[in-house]
N, C-alpha and C positions, 0 to 999 in steps of 0.2 A: 499729404497721403496718409491715411493710418498705417500704423509700423504693425499690422497684424499678419500675422504668416498662417496659413491655414495648413496643418498637418494631415498627411496623407493616410487614408480608411486603409485599415488592414482589412482583407477579402480574401478568403481561400479559394474562391472561383471568381474569373475574369470578370471584368465590367460587360454589361449588356452592350449590343453592337450600336443601340440608339447613343448610349452615352460616348461612345468612342467618336462617332460621327457629331456629335454636338461638340465635343472639345476641339476635335479637328478644324471645323468651322470657325470656334473661337480663338484658337490661335492662328489660324490662316487670315483672318480678320486684323487681329492684333499686328501680325508682322506688317501688312499694309500701312497700320495707322502709325505704328511706331517710326516708321519711313519719314514721317510728316512733323515729328516733336523728338528728336533724339535728347534733348535737353530733360525733358519729362521723365523720360524712361531711364536717363541715368539717375537722376534724383532719385528714382524708386527704389533701383536695384542698392543705390548707397545705402537708403533708410533701411531696406532688407536685409541687406549684409551687417549692419549695425544690429538690427535686433536677433538675428540667428546666431551671431558671435555670439552674443550675451548668454541667448538660451540653451547654447549646446557647450560652451567652455566655462561659463562664469562659476560654476560651482566644481568644476574638474580641478583638483589640487594638483594634478601632473602636468598643467598648461600654464604658462605664463598669461594669465589674462589681460592685464593690463599691458604687457607689452604687445600682444595681438591687436589689443583694441588702438592703441598708439600707431602700431604699423599700418592699421586698416585707415584710419585717419589721413597719415602720410600717404599712402597711396592714393587714396581719394583726391588729397591736394594734387598729388601729381599728376592724375588724370585730368583735373581741371583745367589744370596749368600747360599741359600739352596741347589739350582741346581749344584752349584759348589761342594759342600760336599754330592754329591748324594743322597740327602734326598728328599724325595715325599711328597707333601703336600694334604691334603684330604679337599675337598670343602664341607664342611657342610651346610646343606640346612637352610635357615632361620627361626628357630624356632618363635614360637609366643612369641613376646615381648622381645626376647632375643636378642644378637649382629647379624646381619643381614648379610650373606655372608663373615664370618670371615674365613681365612686359617689358620689354624692349622697344625703343623706338626706331625707324628704319636710320642706317647710315645719314650723317647730317652734312648736307653739300656743304661745301669750303665757304665761309662767309655768312652763314645761316646765324639766325641768333641761337645763343645755347641756352638750354633749359634752365630754370633756376637752380643754382649747384647744390642749396642746401637739402632740398626735395629730393634730387637726385641720390645725395650721400645717404639720405635718410633711407630710402628707398633700397640701395643696395644694402645697407646696414642690418636691413631686417633679416637678412639670413632667410637659407633655404629650408630651415624646419618651420618657420612662420608660416610662410608663403605656401608648405604642403599643407598645415591646415586649413588654409583659406581656399585650398585647392579643391579641397575636399566639400567645401559648401558651394563650389560655384555652380554645377550643374542644378542642386536642388533651387539656391537663390535666383537664377536667370530664369526658372522654367516655373516658379511662382512669381516672379516679378511681372512675367509674360501675359499670363493667364490673368492676374489681377489689372494689369493696365489695359489689356483686352475688354474686362467687362465694364473697366470704369468708361473706355470709349462708347460701351454701348448705353451707358447711362445708369447703369446698376450699381449699388453699393456693396460693402464686404458682408452685411449683413444677409443680403439677396442671394450673394454667392454661398456663403455658407448654409443656408437652407436648402438651396439647390444641390449639394454636394452631399450634405446629409441626407436629403430623398433618396437621390441615387445610390448609396450605400446600404439605407435601409431595405431598398428594394435588391440588392444584390446578397444581404445578409439573412435575410427571411428565408425560413427553412422552407424546404420542399413540403409536400403532403407526406412522401414517404418517410421522409425525417421526421415530421409531426407524430405517425404511427407508431415508428419505433420510439420516439421519446416518451410518448405516452404508455405505451408497456414498460418502458422501462420504470417511469414513474411509480404506476401500479405494482410491478414487483416490490418496488424498494417499500410501498405503503403495507403490503401484504407481509403477514409474519412469516418466518419460515417454519415448513413444518417440522414436529418434533422429531428426534433422532428414534430409532425403533430401537436404541438400543438404552435410552433415556426411560427409566420408569414413569410414572404418572401418577402411582398410588405407593403409598409408605408401604415399608417392607424391606426385606434383604433378599438382593437377586445375585443369581450368578451370569455371566455371560460366557459363552462357549461357542465355538464357529459363528460369530456374529450374530447371535441370537439369547435373547433375555429369557432367564428360567427363575421365575421364582422359588426360594427355600421356605421349607416349614421349619417351624421351631420344635423340636424335642421337648420332653415333659421334664422337669426338673433340672437340676443345676449339674453341670458338669464336674465331676470329682475332683481333687487335687491330685498334682501330678505323682504324688508318693504313693496314690491308689494305681493298683495295676488295673482293675476293670471297674466299670461302673456297674450299677443294677442293670438287669437284664431288659433290653428292648423288645416287644413281643411283634411289631409293625414293620413291616418293610418299608425301603424308602420309595416314596412316592415321586420324585425327582431325578431323573436319569440323563446324564450330561452325554452329548455323544463324544468329548473329547478331553483329555488330561490337562489341556493348553486352556487356563480359565483366569477369570478375573472376578470379584466381587463389586456390587454397588450397593452402599448402605444408605437407606432414604429413610429418615426419621425426622420427627419434629424437632426434636433439641440435637440434631448432628451439628449446628455453627457452634455449640456452646459446650455440648456435651459429647464429643467425638472420640471414640476409644482411640487410645494409643497404640496400641499393639492388637494383634490377630494371632490365630494358630488354625491348621487344620490337624483334627484327632481323626485316628483311623477308628473307625467302627468293624470289629471283626465279627465274623458270623460263627456262633457255635454248633460245629458240625455235629458232634456226639457228645454221650455223657456215659462216664462210668459209675455204677452203683452198687451194692454189694448186698445180696440178700441176707435172710436169716441165718443161710449156714456158713455166711461170709465167703460166698461165691461173688466174683467180679461180673457183672452183668453190662455189655455195653449196647447202648439203644442210640439211635440217630434220633437226632434233634430237630424240630422243624420252625422256624419263624423265631429265633432266638438270635439278639446281637447284642455286644456289649461295646462300652467305649472304652478304646486304651490307653495307656498313658505314653502311646507313641504321637509326638508332636512335629508338625513340619510347620516352621515359622513364616508368618507372613505380615507384611509392612501395610500400612495406612497411609492415605495421603489425601487431599481436600480435592473434590471435582470442580470442574471450570464450569458445569453446565447449572449447580444450583448450589447457594449455601448449604442447604439441608441435605446435602449428598457428601459423603465420602468415599473413595476407593480403597479394596483391598487388594492386593496380588501379591505373587511370591517374589522373594527377594532373587531367587535363580530364575529369570522369567522363561528361559528357555529350557527349564527341565520340566515335563508334565506331569500329573499324578496318574499313575498305575491303576487300571482298572478296578474295582472295588468299591465299597462305601465308606464315606467320611461325614464328618461334621465340623462347619465352620463355625468356631469358639469366638464371640465376641462378649466380652464382659460376665464371663460365666455362662454364658445360654449358648447353645449347642443348635445348630441351624444345618438339617439335614439333606444331604443329595448323594449319588451314586454317579462313576464313573462307569459308562458302558465299556464291555468288552470281556474277554475269557479274563478270569483273575488267575493269575501267576504268581502271585505274592504270598508266601508262606502266612505272614503277618496277618492277613484277611481272614484268617481261619484257626478257631482253637477248638481244642476238646478241654471238657470238663469233667474233674474227677469230684463226685460226691462223697465224701469221710464223713466219719462221725463227728470230728473235732471242725469241720469246715468245708469249704469247696477250695478246688486249685483247678487252674489254669495251665494249659501249654499248648505250643504252636503243633498244628496239624502236621504229620509227616507230609502229606502233599496238599496242596491248596484245594 
């Protein structure tokens, strides 16, 4: 008899009713056939027990495989010895805490032949622990032996039996049409690229993000003066980009960002020149309102830069104190001496956003407005 053991096939769904009926009929025919050839059935069980013991415990370092193999062979010898003397064994159910799965003969009548003493001694010496391991194998060994024996009685080989089991397993594991449709949709979703984020720019430039919207900033002409210079040259155009909120951050998208990103950035206040004082030829001061004139002040708010996870050509600029918003007014994001213009919407209350200019014979002087 071949020493192959069929492994049970895992399946999330129960076998089909036709398979259940088929196996039930096979097992029923086996039971009837086994009654006529108990010696053959015992031989099949012995061989399956040896194979299963080697398969499950040979590589397990926590189990004494050699001792278990020896115990199994001694048990087989004992079974055959008792069977040869026409003695029936009784399998006791494993008691709680006692020796588990021990095979004991019924009480021996006085004067009856005594079993081989050496076999009995070795069986008892095997210990409850080793027989407990064999007990775990008993159910599977018997079921497999029964099925194999039944199919052999029908003239079928182990290869035919394997083919039948694989065919039934394939039918049970075949996905339904609904599952196939769901899997198809999942595969299509995986193949299709994710749509770009609305906060990820698609063209090179400098962008502000406010209230989850992207705003492109325009560059102001000229370079930003050094911090030692109070104000820049006059800017005669109003800001074209107005942000709804002062909680914001910036995205720099340039071709050379991966190798030439700015180490630092800052925000400069861009103050409006509200009025100008001049002197007429008689030396009398003349105050006049000024329209559309702004200057970049030397008031700076530090920002920090960090690489973007979306693209190596991008990096982000955000305020060190992320909880503090910018007050309403006009500002310039300064990166490597270049200014990018924007305004924060709302009523201006910061006096630093408003300047008055005094034009004297020896130069121009600025002061903050009394009221913004």
